[in-house]
PAZAPA-4460 file (N, C-alpha, C; in steps of 0.05 Angstrom, whole numbers, plus 32768, in hexadecimal, padded with zeros to 4 digits):
% residues 342
    n_x    n_y    n_z   ca_x   ca_y   ca_z    c_x    c_y    c_z   seq   type   mol
   8011   7FE8   8000   8000   8000   8000   8012   8019   8000     1      M     A
   800A   802D   7FEF   801A   8045   7FED   8017   8056   8007     2      L     A
   802C   8063   8010   802A   8074   8027   8019   808C   8022     3      P     A
   800A   8096   8036   7FF9   80AD   8033   7FFA   80BD   804C     4      Q     A
   7FF9   80D8   8049   7FF7   80E8   8061   7FDB   80E6   806C     5      T     A
   7FD7   80E4   8086   7FBC   80E6   8091   7FAF   8100   8088     6      P     A
   7F96   80FF   807E   7F87   8117   8075   7F70   811B   8089     7      F     A
   7F72   8130   8099   7F5F   8135   80AE   7F4F   814E   80A9     8      L     A
   7F35   814C   80AD   7F23   8164   80AC   7F1F   816E   80C9     9      R     A
   7F25   8187   80CD   7F21   8193   80E8   7F0C   81A9   80E5    10      L     A
   7EF8   81A8   80F6   7EE3   81BD   80F4   7EDD   81CA   810F    11      N     A
   7ECE   81E0   810D   7EC7   81EE   8125   7ED9   8206   812A    12      G     A
   7ED9   820F   8143   7EE9   8226   814B   7F07   821D   814B    13      S     A
   7F1A   8231   814D   7F36   822A   814E   7F3C   8217   8165    14      P     A
   7F31   821B   817D   7F37   8209   8193   7F2C   81ED   818E    15      S     A
   7F14   81EC   8182   7F09   81D2   817C   7F1A   81C3   8167    16      E     A
   7F24   81D2   8153   7F35   81C5   8140   7F4F   81BB   814C    17      R     A
   7F59   81CB   815F   7F71   81C2   816D   7F6C   81A9   817D    18      G     A
   7F55   81A7   818B   7F4F   818F   819A   7F4B   8177   8188    19      R     A
   7F3F   817B   8171   7F3B   8165   815E   7F56   815A   8154    20      Q     A
   7F68   816D   814D   7F82   8164   8144   7F91   8155   815A    21      Q     A
   7F90   815F   8172   7F9E   8152   8188   7F93   8137   818E    22      G     A
   7F79   8133   818C   7F6C   8119   8192   7F73   8105   817B    23      S     A
   7F70   810E   8162   7F75   80FC   814C   7F92   80F4   8148    24      L     A
   7FA4   8106   8150   7FC1   8101   814B   7FD0   80FF   8166    25      L     A
   7FC2   80F7   817B   7FCE   80F7   8195   7FE9   80E8   8196    26      L     A
   7FEA   80D0   818C   8002   80C0   818E   8019   80CD   817F    27      Q     A
   8013   80D7   8166   8028   80E4   8156   8032   80FD   8164    28      L     A
   8020   810D   8170   8029   8126   817D   803A   8120   8195    29      I     A
   8032   810D   81A5   8041   8106   81BD   805C   80FA   81B5    30      L     A
   805D   80EB   81A0   8077   80E0   8196   8089   80F7   818D    31      E     A
   807D   810A   817E   808C   8121   8174   8097   8132   818B    32      S     A
   8086   8136   81A0   8090   8146   81B7   80A5   8137   81C6    33      F     A
   80A2   811C   81C9   80B6   810C   81D7   80D1   810D   81C9    34      G     A
   80D1   810C   81AE   80EA   810D   819F   80F7   8128   81A1    35      K     A
   80E7   813D   81A0   80F2   8158   81A3   80FF   815C   81BF    36      L     A
   80F1   8153   81D3   80FC   8156   81EF   8115   8146   81F3    37      R     A
   8117   812E   81E8   812E   811D   81EC   8146   8127   81DB    38      K     A
   8141   8136   81C6   8156   813F   81B5   8164   8158   81BF    39      S     A
   815B   8163   81D6   8166   817C   81E0   8171   8178   81FC    40      T     A
   8185   8188   8202   818F   8188   821E   817D   8199   822F    41      T     A
   8180   8198   8249   8170   81A8   825B   8174   81C6   8255    42      R     A
   818D   81CD   8250   8193   81EA   824A   8185   81F2   8230    43      E     A
   8186   81E2   821C   8179   81E8   8202   815A   81EA   8206    44      Q     A
   8150   81D8   8215   8133   81D8   8219   812A   81F1   8228    45      W     A
   8138   81F8   823D   8131   8210   824D   8133   8229   823B    46      D     A
   8147   822A   822A   814A   8241   8218   8133   8242   8205    47      R     A
   812C   822C   81F9   8115   822B   81E6   80FB   8233   81F4    48      A     A
   80F7   822A   820D   80DF   8231   821B   80DE   824F   8221    49      K     A
   80F4   825A   8227   80F5   8277   822D   80EE   8287   8214    50      S     A
   80FB   8280   81FD   80F5   828D   81E4   80D8   8289   81DC    51      L     A
   80CF   8270   81DF   80B3   8269   81D8   809F   8278   81E8    52      G     A
   80A4   827B   8202   8091   8289   8213   808E   82A6   820A    53      A     A
   80A4   82B3   8202   80A2   82CF   81F8   8092   82D1   81DF    54      K     A
   8097   82C0   81CC   8088   82C2   81B2   806C   82B8   81B5    55      S     A
   8066   82A5   81C7   804B   829D   81CC   803A   82B3   81D8    56      L     A
   8047   82C3   81EA   8038   82DA   81F6   8031   82EE   81E0    57      A     A
   8043   82F2   81CD   803D   8304   81B7   8028   82F8   81A5    58      R     A
   8029   82DE   81A1   8015   82D1   818F   7FF9   82D4   819A    59      L     A
   7FF6   82D3   81B4   7FDB   82D7   81C1   7FCF   82F1   81B8    60      R     A
   7FE0   8305   81B3   7FD6   8320   81AC   7FD0   8322   818E    61      T     A
   7FE2   8317   817D   7FE0   831C   8160   7FCF   8306   8152    62      I     A
   7FCD   82EF   815E   7FBE   82D9   8151   7FAF   82C8   8166    63      A     A
   7F9A   82D3   8171   7F8B   82C4   8186   7F80   82A9   817B    64      P     A
   7F79   82A8   8162   7F6F   828E   8157   7F84   8278   8158    65      D     A
   7F9D   8280   8151   7FB3   826C   8152   7FB7   8263   816F    66      L     A
   7FB6   8276   8181   7FB9   826F   819E   7FA3   825C   81A7    67      T     A
   7F8B   8261   819E   7F74   8250   81A6   7F78   8234   819A    68      A     A
   7F83   8232   8182   7F88   8218   8176   7F9D   8209   8186    69      E     A
   7FB2   8217   818E   7FC7   820B   819F   7FBC   8202   81BA    70      L     A
   7FAA   8212   81C5   7F9D   820B   81DE   7F8D   81F1   81DB    71      N     A
   7F7F   81EE   81C5   7F70   81D6   81C0   7F82   81BE   81BD    72      G     A
   7F99   81C1   81B0   7FAC   81AB   81AE   7FB7   81A4   81C9    73      L     A
   7FBD   81B8   81D9   7FC7   81B2   81F4   7FB3   81A3   8205    74      A     A
   7F9A   81AB   8204   7F85   819E   8214   7F82   8181   820C    75      E     A
   7F82   817B   81F3   7F7D   815F   81EA   7F95   814D   81EC    76      S     A
   7FAD   8158   81EE   7FC5   8148   81F1   7FD0   8148   820E    77      T     A
   7FC3   8158   821F   7FCD   815B   823B   7FE9   8165   823D    78      C     A
   7FF1   8175   8229   800B   8183   8229   8006   81A0   8230    79      L     A
   801B   81AD   823A   8019   81CA   823F   8019   81D8   8225    80      D     A
   800B   81EF   8223   8009   81FD   820A   8024   8205   81FF    81      I     A
   8036   820C   8211   8051   8214   8208   8060   81FC   81FC    82      L     A
   805C   81E4   8207   8068   81CC   81FB   805D   81C6   81E0    83      D     A
   8043   81CA   81DC   8036   81C6   81C2   8041   81DB   81AE    84      V     A
   8043   81F4   81B7   804D   8209   81A6   8069   8204   819D    85      Y     A
   807A   81F8   81AE   8096   81F3   81A6   8098   81DF   818F    86      L     A
   8083   81CF   818A   8083   81BD   8173   8083   81CD   8159    87      L     A
   807C   81E6   815A   807C   81F8   8142   8093   820C   8143    88      S     A
   80A6   8209   8155   80BB   821C   8159   80D7   8210   8154    89      C     A
   80DA   8204   813C   80F3   81F6   8137   810B   8208   8138    90      F     A
   8108   8222   8133   811F   8234   8134   812C   8236   814F    91      E     A
   811C   8231   8164   8127   8232   817F   8139   821A   8186    92      Y     A
   8139   8206   8175   8149   81EE   817A   815F   81E9   8165    93      F     A
   8163   81FD   8153   8176   81F9   813E   8167   81F1   8125    94      G     A
   8171   81FA   810E   8163   81F5   80F5   8163   81D8   80ED    95      E     A
   814C   81CD   80E5   814B   81B1   80DB   8157   81B0   80BF    96      P     A
   8161   819A   80B6   816C   8197   809C   8156   818E   8089    97      R     A
   8149   81A1   807C   8133   819B   806A   8137   81AB   8050    98      T     A
   814B   81A2   8040   814F   81AF   8026   8138   81A9   8014    99      G     A
   8130   81BD   8003   8118   81BA   7FF2   811D   81C6   7FD7   100      C     A
   810C   81BD   7FC4   810A   81CA   7FAA   80EE   81D3   7FA5   101      T     A
   80EB   81ED   7F9F   80D0   81F8   7F9B   80CE   8204   7F7F   102      S     A
   80B5   8205   7F75   80B0   8211   7F5B   8096   8221   7F5C   103      V     A
   8094   8234   7F4B   807B   8243   7F47   8077   8247   7F29   104      G     A
   805E   8246   7F21   8058   8249   7F04   803E   8258   7F00   105      L     A
   803E   826C   7EEF   8026   827C   7EE8   8020   8276   7ECB   106      R     A
   8008   826B   7EC6   8000   8264   7EAB   7FE3   826E   7EA6   107      T     A
   7FDA   8269   7E8E   7FBE   8270   7E87   7FAB   825E   7E97   108      S     A
   7FB4   8247   7EA1   7FA4   8235   7EB1   7FA3   823D   7ECE   109      E     A
   7FB3   8250   7ED6   7FB4   8258   7EF2   7FD0   8259   7EFD   110      G     A
   7FD2   825D   7F17   7FEC   825F   7F25   7FF0   8245   7F36   111      T     A
   8008   823B   7F35   800F   8222   7F43   8028   8227   7F54   112      F     A
   8028   821E   7F6D   8041   821D   7F7D   8045   8201   7F87   113      V     A
   805E   81F8   7F88   8063   81DC   7F8D   807E   81D9   7F9B   114      A     A
   8082   81C1   7FA7   809B   81BD   7FB6   80A0   819F   7FBA   115      Q     A
   80BA   8198   7FB8   80C5   817F   7FC4   80D0   8186   7FDF   116      N     A
   80C6   8179   7FF4   80D0   817E   800F   80E3   8168   8017   117      W     A
   80FD   816F   801A   8112   815C   8021   8118   815D   803E   118      D     A
   8119   8146   804B   811D   8144   8068   812A   8129   806E   119      A     A
   8132   8125   8087   813D   810B   808F   8129   80F5   808A   120      P     A
   8133   80DD   8084   8122   80C6   807E   810D   80C2   8095   121      A     A
   80F6   80B9   808D   80DF   80B3   809F   80D2   80CD   80AA   122      R     A
   80DB   80E4   80A2   80CD   80FC   80AB   80B0   80FC   80A2   123      S     A
   80AA   80EE   808C   808F   80ED   8082   807C   80E0   8096   124      C     A
   8086   80D0   80A9   8075   80C2   80BC   8066   80D6   80CE   125      D     A
   8071   80EF   80D1   8064   8103   80E2   8053   8116   80D3   126      Q     A
   8051   8114   80B8   8042   8127   80A8   8025   8121   80A7   127      L     A
   8014   8136   80A8   7FF7   8133   80A6   7FED   814A   8094   128      V     A
   7FD7   8146   8087   7FC9   815B   8078   7FB1   8163   8087   129      T     A
   7FAF   817C   808F   7F99   8186   80A0   7F88   819A   8090   130      L     A
   7F6F   8193   808D   7F5C   81A4   8080   7F4C   81B2   8096   131      L     A
   7F52   81CC   809A   7F45   81DB   80AF   7F2C   81E8   80A3   132      H     A
   7F15   81DF   80AC   7EFB   81EA   80A3   7EF4   8203   80B4   133      E     A
   7F06   8216   80B2   7F03   822F   80C1   7EEB   823E   80B6   134      D     A
   7EDA   8248   80C8   7EC2   8256   80BE   7EC8   8270   80AF   135      P     A
   7EDF   827C   80B4   7EE6   8295   80A7   7EF5   8291   808D   136      N     A
   7F0A   8280   808E   7F1A   827B   8076   7F25   825F   8078   137      R     A
   7F18   824A   806C   7F23   822F   806D   7F3E   822E   8060   138      P     A
   7F4E   821B   8069   7F69   8217   805E   7F72   81FB   8062   139      F     A
   7F86   81F3   8052   7F93   81D9   8055   7FB1   81DE   805A   140      V     A
   7FBC   81CE   806B   7FD9   81CF   8070   7FE5   81B4   8074   141      T     A
   7FFD   81B0   806B   800C   8197   8070   801E   819D   8087   142      I     A
   801C   818D   809C   8029   8193   80B5   8036   817A   80C1   143      A     A
   804A   817E   80D2   8053   8169   80E4   803E   8168   80FB   144      S     A
   8038   8150   8104   8023   814D   8118   8027   8160   8130   145      A     A
   8013   8170   8136   8014   8183   814C   801F   819E   8145   146      G     A
   8029   81A2   812D   8034   81BC   8125   8020   81CC   8116   147      S     A
   8027   81E5   8110   8015   81F8   8102   8015   81F4   80E4   148      L     A
   8029   81E7   80D9   8028   81E1   80BC   803F   81EC   80AC   149      G     A
   8048   81DC   8098   8060   81E4   8088   8058   81F3   806F   150      W     A
   8044   81EA   8060   803B   81F6   8047   801D   81F6   8047   151      V     A
   8010   8206   8036   7FF3   8205   8036   7FE6   8216   8021   152      G     A
   7FCB   8214   8020   7FBA   8224   800E   7FA0   8229   801C   153      M     A
   7F94   8240   8016   7F7A   8247   8022   7F64   824A   800E   154      N     A
   7F4C   824F   8018   7F34   8251   8007   7F35   8267   7FF3   155      A     A
   7F45   827C   7FF8   7F47   8292   7FE5   7F59   828B   7FCE   156      A     A
   7F66   8273   7FCF   7F78   826B   7FBA   7F94   8275   7FBE   157      G     A
   7F9B   827F   7FD5   7FB7   8286   7FDC   7FC5   826D   7FE5   158      F     A
   7FDE   8268   7FDB   7FEE   8251   7FE4   800B   8259   7FE5   159      A     A
   801A   824A   7FF5   8037   824F   7FF7   8046   8235   7FFC   160      F     A
   805F   8235   7FF3   8072   8220   7FFB   808B   822F   8004   161      V     A
   809F   8220   800F   80B5   822D   801D   80CF   821E   801A   162      N     A
   80E5   822C   8019   8100   8221   8019   8110   822F   8030   163      N     A
   8122   8220   803D   8134   822B   8050   814B   8239   8042   164      D     A
   8154   8250   804D   816C   825E   8044   817F   8260   805B   165      L     A
   8199   825E   8055   81AD   8260   806B   81B9   827C   806A   166      I     A
   81AD   828D   8079   81B7   82A9   807B   81BB   82AF   8099   167      V     A
   81B7   82C8   80A0   81BB   82D0   80BC   81A3   82C6   80CD   168      D     A
   81A5   82C8   80E7   8190   82BF   80F9   818A   82D5   810D   169      K     A
   8173   82D3   811B   816C   82E6   812F   8160   82D7   8147   170      S     A
   8164   82E3   815F   8158   82D7   8177   813C   82E1   817C   171      R     A
   8135   82F7   816F   811B   8303   8173   810A   8301   815A   172      D     A
   80F2   82F6   815D   80E0   82F3   8147   80CB   82DE   814C   173      G     A
   80BA   82DA   8138   80A5   82C6   813A   80AE   82AD   812B   174      M     A
   80A8   8295   8135   80AF   827C   8127   80A2   827C   810B   175      P     A
   80B1   8271   80F8   80A8   8271   80DD   808D   8264   80D9   176      S     A
   8087   824E   80E8   806D   8241   80E4   8056   8253   80ED   177      L     A
   805B   8264   8100   8046   8278   8107   8041   828B   80F0   178      V     A
   8057   8295   80E4   8054   82A8   80CE   8046   829B   80B7   179      I     A
   804B   8282   80B2   803E   8274   809C   801F   8273   80A0   180      R     A
   8018   826E   80B9   7FFB   826D   80BE   7FEE   8289   80BC   181      R     A
   7FFD   829E   80C4   7FF3   82B9   80C0   7FEF   82BF   80A3   182      L     A
   8001   82B5   8091   7FFD   82B8   8075   7FE5   82AA   806B   183      M     A
   7FDF   8292   8076   7FC8   8283   806D   7FAD   8290   8075   184      L     A
   7FAF   82A4   8087   7F97   82B3   808E   7F92   82CA   807B   185      A     A
   7FA4   82CE   8067   7FA0   82E3   8054   7F93   82D8   803B   186      T     A
   7F8E   82E9   8027   7F80   82E0   800F   7F8F   82E3   7FF5   187      G     A
   7FA8   82EE   7FF6   7FB6   82F3   7FDD   7FD4   82F5   7FE2   188      S     A
   7FE3   82F5   7FCC   8000   82F8   7FCE   8008   8313   7FDA   189      V     A
   7FFC   8329   7FD2   8004   8343   7FDF   7FFF   8343   7FFD   190      P     A
   7FE8   8337   8006   7FE2   8337   8022   7FF6   8325   8031   191      E     A
   7FFE   830F   8025   8011   82FD   8031   802D   830A   8033   192      A     A
   8034   8319   801E   804D   8327   801F   804D   833C   8035   193      L     A
   8037   8349   8039   8034   835D   804F   8039   834F   806A   194      A     A
   802E   8337   806E   8033   8328   8086   8051   8323   808A   195      V     A
   805E   831A   8074   807B   8314   8076   808B   832D   807D   196      L     A
   8083   8343   8071   8093   835C   8074   8090   8368   8090   197      K     A
   8079   8363   809D   8076   836F   80B8   807E   835C   80CE   198      K     A
   8086   8343   80C7   808E   832F   80DB   80AB   8330   80E0   199      S     A
   80B3   8329   80F9   80CF   8326   8100   80D6   8309   80FC   200      D     A
   80EB   8304   80EC   80F3   82E9   80E5   810B   82DF   80F4   201      H     A
   810C   82C6   80FA   8121   82BA   8109   8138   82AF   80F8   202      L     A
   8132   82A8   80DF   8146   829D   80CD   813E   82A0   80B0   203      S     A
   814E   8296   809E   814A   829A   8081   8135   8288   8075   204      G     A
   8125   8293   8063   8110   8283   8055   810C   828E   8039   205      R     A
   8102   827D   8028   80F7   8285   800E   80DB   827A   800C   206      C     A
   80C8   828B   8006   80AC   8283   8001   80A5   8287   7FE4   207      F     A
   8099   8273   7FD8   808D   8276   7FBE   806F   8279   7FC3   208      V     A
   8063   828F   7FBA   8048   8297   7FC0   8037   8299   7FA7   209      L     A
   801F   828E   7FA7   800D   8290   7F90   7FF1   8294   7F9A   210      G     A
   7FE0   82A0   7F88   7FC4   82A3   7F90   7FB2   829E   7F78   211      D     A
   7F98   829E   7F7D   7F84   8297   7F69   7F81   82AC   7F53   212      A     A
   7F8A   82C4   7F58   7F88   82D9   7F43   7F9F   82D8   7F2F   213      T     A
   7FB2   82C7   7F33   7FC8   82C4   7F20   7FE2   82D0   7F29   214      G     A
   7FE3   82DA   7F42   7FFD   82E5   7F4C   8010   82CF   7F53   215      R     A
   802A   82D3   7F4F   803F   82C0   7F56   8057   82D0   7F5E   216      L     A
   8061   82CC   7F77   8078   82DB   7F81   808B   82C9   7F91   217      S     A
   80A3   82D2   7F92   80B8   82C5   7FA3   80C0   82DA   7FB8   218      M     A
   80C0   82D1   7FD2   80C9   82E2   7FE7   80E0   82D5   7FF6   219      A     A
   80F7   82E2   7FF7   810E   82D8   8006   8112   82E9   801F   220      E     A
   811B   82DC   8034   811C   82E9   804F   8137   82E5   805C   221      I     A
   8141   82FA   8066   8158   82FA   8079   8150   830B   8091   222      S     A
   8154   8302   80A9   814C   8312   80C0   8158   832E   80C0   223      P     A
   8171   8330   80B6   817E   834B   80B6   8175   835C   809E   224      A     A
   8172   834F   8087   816C   835E   806E   814E   8362   806A   225      A     A
   813E   8352   8078   8121   8353   8074   8117   8342   805D   226      G     A
   8103   834B   804F   80F5   833B   803A   80FB   8347   801F   227      V     A
   8104   8337   800C   8107   8340   7FF0   80F4   832F   7FE0   228      A     A
   80E4   833B   7FCE   80D1   832C   7FBF   80D1   8335   7FA2   229      D     A
   80C8   8323   7F91   80C5   832A   7F74   80B0   8318   7F68   230      A     A
   80A1   8322   7F54   808D   8313   7F46   8099   8306   7F2E   231      A     A
   8090   82EE   7F28   809B   82DE   7F11   8085   82CF   7F03   232      Y     A
   808B   82C6   7EEB   807A   82B3   7EDD   8082   8296   7EE4   233      E     A
   809C   8292   7EE9   80A7   8278   7EF0   80BB   827B   7F06   234      V     A
   80BA   826A   7F1A   80CD   826A   7F30   80D8   824E   7F34   235      I     A
   80F3   824D   7F37   8101   8234   7F3E   8113   823C   7F56   236      R     A
   8112   822D   7F6C   8121   8235   7F83   812A   821D   7F93   237      H     A
   8142   821F   7F9F   814C   820A   7FB1   8154   8217   7FCB   238      T     A
   816C   8212   7FD5   8172   821B   7FF1   8187   8231   7FF2   239      N     A
   8189   8242   7FDE   819A   8259   7FE1   818C   8271   7FD4   240      H     A
   8190   8289   7FDF   8181   82A0   7FD5   8189   82A8   7FB9   241      P     A
   8175   82B1   7FAA   8179   82BA   7F8E   8177   82D8   7F8B   242      L     A
   8169   82E6   7F9E   8166   8303   7F9C   817F   8310   7FA9   243      L     A
   818B   8324   7F9D   81A4   832F   7FA6   81A4   833A   7FC3   244      P     A
   818D   8346   7FCB   818B   8351   7FE6   818F   833C   7FFB   245      E     A
   8186   8324   7FF6   8188   830E   800A   81A1   82FD   8005   246      I     A
   81A9   82FB   7FEC   81C1   82EB   7FE6   81DA   82F6   7FF4   247      A     A
   81DA   8310   7FFA   81F1   831C   8009   81F4   8310   8024   248      L     A
   81DF   8305   802F   81E0   82FA   804B   81E4   82DC   804C   249      W     A
   81E7   82D0   8034   81E9   82B2   8034   8204   82A9   8041   250      E     A
   8201   8295   8052   8219   8287   805D   8220   8271   804A   251      D     A
   8232   8277   8037   8237   8263   8022   8245   824A   802C   252      T     A
   8255   824D   8040   8262   8235   804B   824E   8222   8059   253      E     A
   823B   822E   8067   8226   821E   8075   8214   8211   8060   254      A     A
   820D   821F   804B   81FD   8213   8036   820B   81FB   8029   255      V     A
   8225   81FE   8024   8234   81E8   8018   8234   81D0   802A   256      A     A
   8233   81D5   8044   8233   81BE   8057   8217   81B2   805A   257      Q     A
   8203   81C3   805E   81E8   81BA   8064   81D9   81B1   804B   258      L     A
   81DB   81C0   8035   81CC   81BB   801D   81DF   81BA   8004   259      Y     A
   81F1   81A7   8003   8204   81A7   7FED   81F7   81A2   7FD2   260      P     A
   81DF   8197   7FD1   81D2   8192   7FB8   81C2   81AA   7FAE   261      S     A
   81C1   81C0   7FBD   81AF   81D6   7FB7   81B3   81E1   7F9B   262      S     A
   81CC   81E8   7F94   81D1   81F4   7F7A   81CE   81E0   7F64   263      R     A
   81D4   81C6   7F69   81D0   81B2   7F55   81B3   81AE   7F4F   264      E     A
   81A2   81AF   7F64   8185   81AC   7F60   817A   81C4   7F50   265      R     A
   8185   81DC   7F56   817C   81F3   7F47   8184   81F2   7F2A   266      L     A
   819D   81E9   7F25   81A6   81E6   7F09   8194   81D3   7EFA   267      R     A
   818E   81BC   7F07   817C   81A8   7EFA   8161   81B4   7EF5   268      A     A
   8156   81C3   7F08   813B   81CF   7F04   813B   81E3   7EED   269      A     A
   8151   81F3   7EEB   8153   8207   7ED6   8155   81FB   7EBA   270      N     A
   815D   81E1   7EB8   8160   81D4   7E9E   8146   81C6   7E96   271      H     A
   8133   81C5   7EA7   811A   81B7   7EA1   8104   81CB   7E98   272      L     A
   80F3   81C3   7E86   80DD   81D5   7E7D   80C9   81D9   7E94   273      P     A
   80BE   81F1   7E96   80AA   81F7   7EAA   8096   820A   7E9E   274      L     A
   8083   81FE   7E8F   806F   820E   7E80   8053   8205   7E86   275      Q     A
   804F   81EC   7E8F   8035   81E1   7E94   8034   81D3   7EAF   276      T     A
   801C   81CF   7EBA   801A   81C0   7ED4   8027   81A4   7ED2   277      P     A
   8026   8197   7EBB   8033   817D   7EB8   8051   817F   7EBB   278      R     A
   805D   8196   7EB2   8079   819A   7EB5   8082   819C   7ED2   279      D     A
   8070   81A6   7EE3   8076   81A7   7F00   807B   818B   7F0B   280      I     A
   8069   8179   7F05   806C   815D   7F0E   8086   8151   7F04   281      Q     A
   808C   8155   7EEA   80A4   814A   7EDE   80BD   8155   7EEC   282      A     A
   80BD   816F   7EF2   80D4   817B   7F00   80D7   8170   7F1B   283      L     A
   80C2   816D   7F2B   80C4   8163   7F46   80CC   8146   7F47   284      L     A
   80C7   8137   7F31   80CF   811B   7F2F   80EB   8117   7F24   285      R     A
   80F8   812C   7F1C   8112   812A   7F0E   8127   811E   7F1F   286      D     A
   8136   810B   7F14   814C   80FD   7F23   8167   8103   7F18   287      R     A
   816A   8117   7F07   8184   811E   7EFC   8197   8125   7F13   288      A     A
   81AF   8119   7F12   81C3   811D   7F27   81BE   810E   7F40   289      G     A
   81AC   80FA   7F3F   81A5   80EA   7F57   81BF   80DE   7F63   290      A     A
   81C0   80DC   7F7E   81AA   80E0   7F91   81A5   80FD   7F98   291      P     A
   81B7   810F   7F92   81B3   812B   7F99   81A3   8139   7F83   292      D     A
   818A   8131   7F7F   8179   813A   7F69   8162   814A   7F74   293      A     A
   8152   8156   7F62   8139   8164   7F6B   8128   8150   7F7A   294      I     A
   8124   8138   7F6F   8117   8122   7F7D   812D   8113   7F8B   295      C     A
   8132   811A   7FA4   814B   8114   7FB2   814A   80FA   7FC2   296      K     A
   8161   80ED   7FC2   8166   80D5   7FD4   817C   80DC   7FE7   297      S     A
   817D   80CD   7FFD   8193   80D1   8010   81AE   80CB   8003   298      I     A
   81C1   80DC   8009   81DC   80D9   7FFE   81F0   80DD   8015   299      S     A
   8209   80D7   800F   821E   80DB   8023   8222   80F8   8029   300      Q     A
   821D   8109   8016   8220   8126   801A   8209   8133   8029   301      R     A
   81F1   8128   8025   81D9   8135   802F   81C5   811F   8038   302      E     A
   81C1   811D   8052   81B1   8107   805D   8193   810E   805E   303      H     A
   8189   8117   8047   816D   811C   8045   8162   8110   802B   304      T     A
   8148   810D   802A   813B   8103   8012   8120   8111   800E   305      E     A
   8115   8110   7FF6   80FB   811C   7FF2   80E6   810A   8000   306      T     A
   80D9   8116   8014   80C5   8107   8023   80A8   8110   801C   307      V     A
   80A6   8126   800E   808C   8131   8007   808E   8142   7FEF   308      L     A
   807B   813F   7FDC   8079   8151   7FC5   805D   815B   7FC4   309      S     A
   8059   8176   7FC0   803F   8181   7FC0   803C   8196   7FAA   310      V     A
   8025   8197   7F9D   801F   81AB   7F88   8004   81B8   7F8F   311      I     A
   8004   81D3   7F91   7FEB   81E1   7F96   7FE2   81EF   7F7C   312      F     A
   7FC9   81EC   7F75   7FBC   81F9   7F5E   7FAB   820F   7F6A   313      D     A
   7FB4   8228   7F69   7FA7   823E   7F78   7F8B   8244   7F6C   314      C     A
   7F88   8245   7F52   7F6F   824C   7F47   7F59   8238   7F4D   315      R     A
   7F60   821F   7F4B   7F4C   8209   7F4F   7F4A   8200   7F6C   316      R     A
   7F5B   820B   7F7E   7F5C   8203   7F9A   7F5F   81E4   7F9C   317      R     A
   7F73   81DA   7F8E   7F79   81BD   7F8D   7F96   81B9   7F95   318      E     A
   7F9C   81A1   7F9F   7FB7   819A   7FA5   7FBD   817D   7F9E   319      M     A
   7FD6   8177   7F99   7FE0   815C   7F94   7FF6   8156   7FA8   320      M     A
   7FF5   813F   7FB4   8009   8137   7FC8   8014   811C   7FC2   321      I     A
   802F   811A   7FC3   803D   8100   7FC2   804D   80FD   7FDB   322      A     A
   8047   80EA   7FEB   8056   80E5   8004   806D   80D2   7FFD   323      L     A
   8085   80DD   7FFD   809D   80CF   7FF4   80A7   80DB   7FDA   324      G     A
   80B9   80CD   7FCD   80C5   80D7   7FB4   80B1   80D5   7F9D   325      Q     A
   80AB   80EB   7F90   8095   80EB   7F7C   809B   80DC   7F63   326      P     A
   80B4   80D4   7F5E   80BA   80C3   7F47   80B2   80A6   7F4D   327      D     A
   80AC   809F   7F66   80A5   8084   7F6E   8088   8083   7F78   328      R     A
   807E   8099   7F82   8063   809A   7F8E   8051   80AC   7F7E   329      V     A
   8039   80A4   7F76   8028   80B5   7F67   801C   80CC   7F78   330      P     A
   8016   80E2   7F6C   8009   80F8   7F7A   7FEB   80F1   7F7F   331      Y     A
   7FE2   80F7   7F97   7FC5   80F6   7F9D   7FB9   8112   7F99   332      R     A
   7FA2   8112   7F8C   7F96   812B   7F85   7F7F   8132   7F98   333      H     A
   7F7E   814A   7FA2   7F69   8153   7FB4   7F5C   816D   7FA9   334      F     A
   7F43   816C   7FA4   7F34   8184   7F9D   7F27   818E   7FB7   335      K     A
   7F2F   81A5   7FBF   7F27   81B0   7FD9   7F0F   81C2   7FD6   336      L     A
   7EF7   81B8   7FDC   7EDE   81C7   7FD8   7EDB   81DA   7FEF   337      D     A
   7EEB   81EF   7FEF   7EEA   8202   8005   7ECE   8210   8006   338      F     A
   7EC2   8214   7FEF   7EA8   8222   7FEF   7E93   8214   7FFF   339      R     A
   7E95   81F9   7FFF   7E81   81EA   800F   7E84   81ED   802D   340      A     A
   7E9C   81F7   8035   7EA1   81FA   8052   7E99   8215   805C   341      M     A
   7E98   8229   8049   7E93   8244   8052   7E77   8248   805D   342      A     A
***
């Protein structure tokens, strides 16, 4: 049987949706929390809790719905809300090694954003697809169990994917997963860019953003330099910055260590056609240069593999998901009838 991410429908108020997620994914969430706790020293854990307490206090003010969702998760898992929150605060524990390849495409058929998510083997075991039937703006997100979500799309047809960048870091700011959820509460690329530009960031990111009106943009982030963005018809991106304002801050030695395949994957992507939605699937399945390919396997240089591939169709509010390497696993298609939830 082919592997599949659990697909869960969550309905009601934010706190009710949090409780539902906690109940349905109880074992996965407790396992995730146990692994996180065991992977840190007492000093590291105390530091993360101190940083988390500060940003959680701020979150209560700027995003009460998110706080209510976290409260619901805490109630159903019998964890403290701060412990649940830390499942979405990976920056406080050191950056995870999740090299990725992202693409964006604007065509007469609509706007598409897509990504191969590369992570350590078996990371897919923690992934879930959560359809939040929010009464104000329904949305779908792919998340690690108990977290706020890695990528997503909402009923307005706004969607995003994300790549890590190795640039400067900051001790003050909101966790990236919080900022992603704040973007999902918007309805367009310009509104999402406004969220990014007014947020304080902890580390480097690149977001590929698309919406149902046909907008497609790339936004690169450095805590020191801020947000640089540009609109494109076609976007190909890996794990190093392409915009000059952010490229100035790149730690090239760290990139060569953490993501040695980044430039090779970008070169491969630039040599492949990207004109139709079918081209997106072909690009994400590409094995040129394997094992360090767009569709990646574990190698001696880089101990990650493609564990998830996702394509969002913004106009149609549809998505395709392959859990694992998409050259071996077929995409599952989901038509998200957001209008029926409103």
